[in-house]
C-alpha positions in Angstrom: 139.7 -63.3 75.6 138.3 -63.4 72.2 140.2 -61.7 69.4 138.2 -58.9 68.0 137.7 -58.8 64.2 138.3 -55.5 62.3 135.3 -53.8 60.9 137.0 -52.8 57.6 140.4 -54.1 56.2 141.9 -52.7 52.9 145.3 -53.3 51.1 147.6 -51.4 48.9 150.3 -53.5 47.5 151.8 -55.3 50.6 150.6 -52.8 53.2 147.2 -53.3 54.8 145.1 -51.3 57.1 142.5 -52.6 59.5 139.9 -50.3 61.3 138.8 -51.7 64.7 135.6 -50.3 66.3 135.4 -50.1 70.3 132.2 -49.0 72.1 132.6 -46.9 75.0 130.3 -45.0 77.6 130.7 -41.4 77.4 129.1 -38.5 79.1 126.4 -38.2 76.4 125.9 -42.0 76.0 127.7 -44.8 74.1 130.0 -43.7 71.3 132.4 -45.6 68.9 136.0 -45.1 69.1 138.0 -46.3 66.1 141.5 -47.3 65.7 143.9 -48.4 63.0 146.4 -51.2 62.7 149.0 -51.2 59.9 151.1 -54.0 58.7 153.3 -55.2 55.9 153.1 -58.6 54.3 156.2 -60.2 53.0 157.5 -63.8 52.0 160.1 -65.8 54.0 160.8 -68.6 51.7 157.4 -70.2 51.0 156.0 -68.7 54.2 153.9 -65.5 54.3 154.7 -63.4 57.3 153.5 -60.0 58.7 155.4 -57.1 60.2 154.7 -53.7 61.7 158.1 -52.3 60.6 158.4 -50.6 57.3 161.5 -50.1 55.0 162.1 -46.7 53.2 160.3 -48.1 50.1 157.2 -49.1 52.1 156.7 -45.7 53.8 154.9 -43.9 50.8 152.5 -46.9 50.6 152.0 -46.8 54.3 151.2 -43.2 54.3 148.6 -43.7 51.5 147.0 -46.6 53.6 146.8 -44.4 56.5 145.3 -41.6 54.3 142.7 -44.0 53.2 141.9 -45.1 56.8 141.5 -41.6 57.9 138.9 -40.8 55.1 137.1 -44.0 55.9 136.9 -43.1 59.5 135.9 -39.4 58.9 133.2 -40.8 56.6 131.8 -43.0 59.3 131.9 -40.4 62.0 130.3 -37.9 59.7 127.4 -40.2 59.0 124.4 -39.3 61.1 121.7 -41.8 62.2 118.1 -40.7 62.0 116.7 -43.2 64.4 
């Protein structure tokens, strides 16, 4: 199974958010469902690693990244196609 790439990635400090889009069949046709993945980047010696755990100092940044993700998703879902 191929790993799906995010449609958008953004970062504030060491916290990044990725938005993924999934097409689903609904009652009124196909629609796009969006989800968000949140992660924190850190160094372990010379190696860069990623975690989905956040310390107390990371939480305000994680909240801001989620707010940005929410706005991006709301903007995308408010967009109307005239095709």
